[in-house]
C-alpha positions as CSV (number, residue, x, y, z in Angstrom):
1,M,89.2,107.1,116.2
2,I,89.7,105.6,112.7
3,R,86.8,106.0,110.4
4,K,86.1,103.9,107.3
5,K,82.6,104.8,106.0
6,T,80.4,102.5,108.0
7,F,83.0,100.9,110.3
8,V,85.0,102.4,113.1
9,F,88.0,100.1,113.6
10,I,90.6,98.3,111.5
11,G,91.6,94.7,112.2
12,L,95.1,94.1,113.4
13,L,97.0,92.1,110.8
14,L,99.4,89.5,112.2
15,F,101.8,87.7,109.9
16,S,102.8,84.1,110.2
17,P,106.4,82.8,109.4
18,I,105.0,81.5,106.1
19,I,106.3,83.6,103.1
20,L,103.5,85.0,101.0
21,A,103.7,84.5,97.3
22,N,102.9,88.1,96.4
23,K,104.1,91.4,97.9
24,I,101.1,93.3,99.3
25,N,100.6,96.4,101.3
26,P,99.8,95.2,104.8
27,Q,97.1,97.9,105.0
28,C,95.1,95.9,102.4
29,Y,94.6,93.0,104.8
30,D,92.7,95.4,107.1
31,Y,89.9,95.4,104.6
32,L,89.9,91.6,104.5
33,T,89.6,91.6,108.3
34,E,86.6,93.8,108.1
35,L,85.2,91.7,105.3
36,V,85.4,88.6,107.6
37,K,83.9,90.5,110.5
38,S,80.9,91.5,108.3
39,S,80.2,87.9,107.4
40,N,78.0,85.3,108.9
41,F,81.0,83.2,110.1
42,P,79.9,81.4,113.3
43,F,82.0,83.3,115.9
44,K,81.9,81.2,119.0
45,E,83.9,82.0,122.1
46,I,84.4,85.7,121.5
47,P,82.7,88.8,119.9
48,K,83.6,89.0,116.3
49,K,84.7,92.7,116.8
50,T,87.8,91.6,118.7
51,C,89.1,89.0,116.2
52,D,92.2,89.3,114.1
53,L,93.3,87.5,111.0
54,L,96.6,85.5,110.8
55,I,97.4,85.2,107.0
56,K,98.7,81.7,106.4
57,A,99.0,81.8,102.6
58,D,98.2,84.2,99.7
59,D,98.9,83.2,96.1
60,H,96.9,86.2,94.9
61,N,93.9,84.1,93.8
62,T,93.3,82.4,97.1
63,I,93.9,83.5,100.7
64,L,93.9,81.2,103.7
65,A,93.7,82.8,107.2
66,H,93.2,81.8,110.8
67,I,90.7,83.8,112.9
68,N,92.5,84.4,116.2
69,Y,91.5,86.1,119.3
70,D,94.3,85.8,121.9
71,K,96.4,88.8,121.1
72,Q,98.9,88.2,123.9
73,V,100.4,85.2,122.2
74,L,100.1,86.2,118.6
75,N,103.4,87.3,117.1
76,I,105.6,86.2,114.3
77,F,107.6,84.0,116.6
78,S,104.6,82.2,118.1
79,D,104.1,78.5,117.8
80,T,100.8,78.3,115.8
81,N,99.8,75.2,117.9
82,K,99.6,77.5,120.9
83,M,97.5,80.2,119.2
84,A,93.8,80.6,120.1
85,I,92.2,79.8,116.7
86,N,88.5,80.5,116.4
87,G,88.4,79.1,112.9
88,I,89.8,79.1,109.4
89,I,88.6,80.9,106.3
90,K,89.4,80.8,102.6
91,Y,88.8,83.8,100.3
92,D,88.6,83.4,96.5
93,T,89.8,86.9,95.3
94,K,88.8,86.3,91.7
95,H,85.2,85.5,92.4
96,Q,85.0,87.4,95.7
97,Q,83.8,84.3,97.6
98,L,84.4,83.6,101.3
99,Y,84.4,80.1,102.7
100,N,84.5,78.6,106.2
101,I,87.0,75.7,106.1
102,S,87.4,75.3,109.9
103,A,88.4,71.9,111.3
104,D,84.8,70.9,112.0
105,I,83.9,71.5,108.4
106,D,84.0,68.7,105.7
107,P,87.0,69.7,103.6
108,N,85.2,68.6,100.5
109,H,82.2,70.8,101.3
110,P,83.4,74.2,102.5
111,V,80.6,76.5,103.7
112,A,80.0,79.6,101.6
113,L,79.6,82.8,103.7
114,S,77.8,86.0,103.0
115,F,79.5,89.4,103.7
116,N,79.4,93.1,102.9
117,K,80.6,93.4,99.3
118,E,81.8,96.9,100.0
119,Y,84.9,95.5,101.8
120,A,85.6,93.2,98.9
121,E,85.9,96.2,96.6
122,L,88.0,98.1,99.0
123,F,90.3,95.1,99.4
124,E,90.6,94.6,95.6
125,N,91.3,98.2,94.9
126,C,94.0,98.3,97.6
127,R,95.7,95.2,96.1
128,K,95.6,96.7,92.6
129,G,97.2,99.9,93.9
130,I,100.3,98.0,94.9
131,D,101.4,97.5,91.3
132,T,101.0,101.2,90.3
133,Q,103.9,103.4,89.6
134,N,102.6,105.9,92.1
135,A,102.7,103.4,94.9
136,N,106.3,102.4,94.0
137,N,107.2,106.1,94.1
138,C,105.6,106.5,97.5
139,T,107.5,103.6,98.8
140,E,110.8,105.2,97.7
141,I,109.8,108.6,99.1
142,N,108.9,107.0,102.4
143,N,112.2,105.1,102.7
144,K,114.2,108.3,102.1
145,S,112.0,110.3,104.4
146,L,112.5,107.9,107.3
147,L,116.2,108.3,107.0
148,N,116.1,112.1,106.8
149,Q,113.2,113.0,109.1
150,T,113.6,115.0,112.3
151,V,113.2,112.4,115.1
152,F,111.3,113.3,118.3
153,F,112.4,111.5,121.4
154,P,110.4,110.9,123.5
155,K,107.5,110.8,121.1
156,K,105.3,113.9,121.2
157,E,101.7,113.4,122.4
158,L,99.6,115.7,120.2
159,K,96.0,116.2,119.3
160,I,94.3,116.7,115.9
161,S,93.1,120.3,115.7
162,Q,91.7,120.4,112.2
163,A,87.9,119.9,111.8
164,G,86.8,117.2,109.4
165,R,89.0,114.3,108.2
166,T,92.7,114.1,108.6
167,Y,93.9,111.4,106.2
168,F,96.8,109.0,106.4
169,Y,99.6,109.0,103.8
170,S,102.1,106.2,103.1
171,A,104.8,108.8,102.5
172,P,105.2,112.6,103.2
173,D,103.8,113.6,99.8
174,E,100.2,114.7,98.8
175,N,100.2,112.1,96.0
176,C,100.6,109.3,98.6
177,K,97.3,109.3,100.4
178,I,96.4,105.8,101.4
179,N,92.7,106.0,100.5
180,N,89.7,108.1,101.4
181,N,88.5,105.7,104.0
182,L,91.4,105.8,106.5
183,F,91.3,109.0,108.6
184,I,91.1,110.4,112.0
185,I,89.2,113.5,113.2
186,K,89.4,116.5,115.5
187,N,90.5,115.8,119.1
188,D,91.9,112.4,118.3
189,N,95.2,111.8,120.2
190,I,98.3,110.7,118.3
191,Q,102.0,110.1,119.0
192,V,104.4,111.9,116.7
193,S,107.8,110.2,116.2
194,G,109.2,112.4,113.4
195,E,108.7,115.3,111.0
196,F,109.6,115.8,107.4
197,K,108.6,118.4,104.8
198,G,105.3,119.5,106.3
199,F,104.2,116.0,107.5
200,Y,104.3,114.3,110.8
201,N,105.2,110.6,111.1
202,V,102.5,109.4,113.6
203,I,101.1,106.5,115.4
204,Y,97.4,106.3,116.2
205,K,96.4,103.8,118.9
206,K,93.0,102.3,118.2
207,R,90.6,101.5,121.0
208,N,90.6,97.8,120.3
209,G,94.4,97.6,121.0
210,G,95.8,97.9,117.5
211,S,97.5,100.9,116.0
212,V,97.9,102.6,112.6
213,T,101.2,104.2,111.5
214,G,101.5,106.7,108.7
215,W,102.1,110.3,107.7
216,I,99.6,113.1,108.2
217,I,99.8,116.8,107.2
218,K,101.5,118.8,109.9
219,N,99.0,121.7,109.8
220,N,96.2,119.4,111.1
221,V,98.0,119.0,114.4
222,T,98.4,121.4,117.4
223,L,100.5,121.3,120.5
224,P,98.3,120.5,123.6
225,Q,97.8,123.6,125.7
226,E,99.8,122.2,128.6
227,N,102.8,121.9,126.3
228,L,102.8,125.5,125.0
229,Q,104.8,126.9,127.9
230,T,107.5,124.2,128.3
231,T,108.3,120.8,126.9
232,L,111.9,120.7,128.1
233,F,113.5,117.3,127.4
234,N,115.1,116.7,130.7
235,K,117.5,114.1,129.4
236,Y,119.6,116.8,127.8
237,E,119.1,119.8,130.1
238,G,122.6,119.6,131.5
239,D,123.6,120.0,135.2
240,I,122.0,122.6,137.4
241,F,125.4,123.2,139.1
242,V,126.5,125.2,136.0
243,S,123.8,127.9,136.9
244,N,125.2,128.4,140.4
245,K,127.4,131.4,140.2
246,T,128.5,131.2,143.8
247,A,129.7,127.6,143.3
248,I,131.5,128.6,140.1
249,K,133.5,131.2,142.0
250,S,134.8,128.5,144.4
251,I,136.3,126.3,141.6
252,N,139.7,128.0,141.4
253,K,140.2,127.5,145.2
254,S,138.7,124.1,145.7
255,C,139.9,122.3,142.6
256,T,143.7,123.0,142.7
257,T,146.4,121.2,144.5
258,K,150.1,121.8,145.2
259,N,151.3,118.2,145.4
260,I,150.0,116.6,142.3
261,Y,153.1,114.4,141.8
262,N,153.6,113.4,145.4
263,R,149.9,112.5,146.3
264,T,148.9,109.0,147.4
265,T,145.8,107.5,145.9
266,E,143.8,108.4,149.0
267,Q,145.0,112.0,148.8
268,A,144.0,112.2,145.1
269,E,140.5,110.9,146.0
270,Q,140.2,113.5,148.8
271,D,141.3,116.3,146.4
272,A,138.7,115.2,143.9
273,Q,135.9,115.2,146.5
274,R,137.0,118.6,147.8
275,C,136.6,120.1,144.3
276,V,133.1,121.5,143.8
277,L,133.0,120.1,140.3
278,S,132.4,116.7,141.9
279,Q,128.8,118.0,142.4
280,I,128.2,117.6,138.7
281,T,126.2,114.4,138.1
282,F,124.8,114.9,134.6
283,P,126.5,112.3,132.2
284,Y,128.2,114.7,129.8
285,D,130.5,111.8,128.9
286,Q,127.7,110.3,126.8
287,F,128.6,112.9,124.1
288,L,132.2,111.8,123.9
289,N,131.3,108.1,123.8
290,L,128.7,108.1,121.0
291,D,130.8,105.8,118.8
292,N,131.8,103.5,121.6
293,G,128.6,101.8,122.5
294,Y,127.5,104.2,125.2
295,Q,124.3,105.4,123.6
296,N,120.9,103.7,123.7
297,E,118.8,103.5,120.6
298,Q,117.3,107.0,121.0
299,D,120.4,108.8,122.3
300,L,122.1,111.6,120.4
301,E,123.8,110.4,117.3
302,P,126.1,112.2,114.9
303,N,124.2,114.7,112.7
304,K,120.9,113.9,114.4
305,K,118.7,116.6,115.8
306,I,117.3,116.1,119.3
307,Y,114.5,118.5,120.1
308,I,114.5,119.6,123.7
309,W,111.8,122.3,123.4
310,Q,108.7,122.7,121.3
311,S,106.5,125.8,121.2
312,N,104.3,127.8,118.8
313,N,107.0,130.5,118.5
314,F,110.1,128.4,117.9
315,N,111.8,125.0,118.5
316,I,115.1,124.2,120.2
317,Y,117.3,121.3,119.3
318,I,120.8,120.1,120.0
319,K,123.1,118.5,117.6
320,E,126.7,117.2,117.4
321,T,128.6,119.6,115.2
322,K,132.2,118.5,115.5
323,K,133.9,115.4,116.6
324,S,137.5,114.2,116.3
325,L,138.7,111.1,118.1
326,S,142.4,110.1,117.9
327,E,144.7,108.4,120.3
328,G,145.5,110.8,123.1
329,N,143.7,113.8,121.5
330,D,139.9,113.8,121.5
331,Y,137.5,116.7,120.7
332,I,133.7,116.8,120.8
333,E,131.4,119.8,120.2
334,I,127.6,120.0,120.8
335,T,125.6,123.0,119.5
336,L,122.2,124.3,120.5
337,F,120.0,125.7,117.7
338,T,116.7,127.6,117.8
339,E,114.6,127.3,114.7
340,K,111.2,128.3,113.2
341,N,109.7,126.7,110.1
342,N,112.9,124.6,109.6
343,G,115.0,127.8,109.4
344,I,117.7,128.5,112.0
345,I,117.2,131.6,114.2
346,D,120.3,131.4,116.4
347,Q,122.9,128.9,117.6
348,L,125.4,128.5,120.4
349,I,128.1,125.9,121.2
350,I,126.9,124.6,124.6
351,Y,129.2,121.6,125.2
352,K,132.9,121.0,124.4
353,E,135.3,118.4,125.6
354,Q,139.0,118.3,124.6
355,Y,141.7,116.0,125.7
356,D,145.4,116.3,124.9
357,I,147.0,113.5,127.0
358,N,150.6,114.2,125.8
359,A,150.4,117.9,127.0
360,F,148.4,116.9,130.1
361,F,145.7,119.2,129.1
362,V,141.9,118.8,129.4
363,K,139.3,121.4,128.6
364,H,135.6,121.2,129.3
365,Q,132.6,123.4,128.5
366,Y,129.5,122.4,130.5
367,Y,125.9,123.8,130.2
368,F,122.5,123.9,131.8
369,I,119.2,125.1,130.4
370,D,116.2,125.5,132.6
371,P,112.4,125.6,131.8
372,S,112.5,129.4,131.7
373,L,115.0,129.1,128.8
374,T,117.9,130.5,130.8
375,L,121.1,129.0,129.5
376,S,124.3,128.8,131.5
377,I,127.7,127.9,130.1
378,L,130.9,127.1,132.1
379,E,134.4,126.6,130.6
380,V,137.2,125.1,132.7
381,S,140.7,123.9,132.0
382,T,142.5,121.1,133.8
383,L,146.3,121.4,134.0
384,E,149.0,119.9,136.3
385,E,148.0,122.1,139.2
386,G,144.3,121.3,138.9
387,T,141.1,122.7,137.4
388,L,140.5,126.4,136.9
389,V,137.7,128.5,135.4
390,D,138.2,130.1,132.0
391,S,134.7,131.7,131.7
392,W,131.1,131.5,132.9
393,R,128.2,133.0,130.9
394,N,124.5,133.3,131.4
395,Y,122.1,133.6,128.4
396,K,118.4,134.1,127.9
397,I,116.5,132.8,124.9
398,N,113.9,135.4,124.2
399,N,110.4,135.0,122.7
400,E,111.8,135.2,119.2
401,G,114.3,132.5,119.7
402,K,117.3,134.8,119.9
403,I,120.1,133.8,122.4
404,I,120.9,136.9,124.4
405,L,124.0,137.3,126.7
406,V,122.9,138.5,130.1
407,E,125.9,138.1,132.3
408,S,129.5,136.9,131.9
409,M,132.5,136.1,134.1
410,T,135.9,135.7,132.5
411,C,139.1,134.6,134.2
412,D,142.5,135.6,132.9
413,D,146.0,134.6,134.1
414,T,148.1,136.9,131.8
415,I,147.9,139.9,134.3
416,N,149.6,138.6,137.4
417,G,150.2,134.9,136.7
418,K,147.1,133.9,138.7
419,K,143.6,133.5,137.2
420,T,141.7,136.7,138.1
421,C,138.0,136.7,137.4
422,S,135.8,139.7,136.5
423,S,132.1,139.9,135.9
424,K,129.9,141.9,133.5
425,H,126.2,142.4,133.2
426,F,124.3,143.1,130.0
427,T,120.8,144.5,129.3
428,I,118.4,142.2,127.5
429,P,117.0,144.0,124.4
430,S,113.3,144.6,124.7
């Protein structure tokens, strides 16, 4: 859990639509929340540990805030009249004085409150830090890092492995530690959404329902034991049909037709169903339509790494490496990479799609990768007479991340005018 000296949680800051007069790191308001919780404010309907502050105004010298407790309705679009308000406080930052100015208090006689002065110092130090050159540099570093980080989707559920304190940073830089009072400890669970230069971009969910987002040093985190063997990202595993060598051998027979120009619509549909390639259900077309509104927010994007395997030995990701879209002639290429410590170990083109409408020519390369890291590749060409196999290959990704060819089948029509297929087997190096 989050530790801050003598307290164990951070209040969740919720902003109102009112524009604050001064820019401030939202993290600083967490200290103000703890300051209010430590005070003798007369919390009524609820335990004070569950309250949150809604900042209504901040002119740097005076802060006005509502004490709210119904988290379900509190958001920046909420109608403040519908919020569950426990009371209103005013904080004089210059003199470090806290007042109760709730509706039942005489506005001419606000009630002074006592509180733990430690939080006042933490709050003030945090506010002062906003104007330093280092903080500005950290903001710039963070903005650039968010654009260039390696994104994990879905987010990785990891666990802190380092004994002692793991501190939060506002940017992936050792000079950008937020403070010495914001940290998590060994065995705390986190969600990792990205990685950049030795840091993880993480989300820590607090027990009281809030969350903390920031960067932590990557070496303080370990993959959970259950994820060491396989963390295959099924969304991009491809279609299992590609691994079926028997089905592959039946393509040339089942996917051709002699009467392509004289078929009725019904006959064309019957030919399509007869072709064993109709068994492929994986949406490979998502790769071709990346720029046409197909993808969701976290789908593969141009030049974006998508990790489909995480292990202590190496990682595997896929990435769009070539794309050309023009009227009647489209080409897309997806490559699989193995890497360790951000260095590429091996790579292989796993998916290709090429259309030449004018020449009535279509070429596809399909893939499938299973949890044992066996990788199958199928290449087919579609001409006027139908679809025929060009090649089929089976690879194994070994423990060092090398992509090793195990078996291949190539089909050639230059010998007798018909595609003749021959297979070869290879020995995996020990």
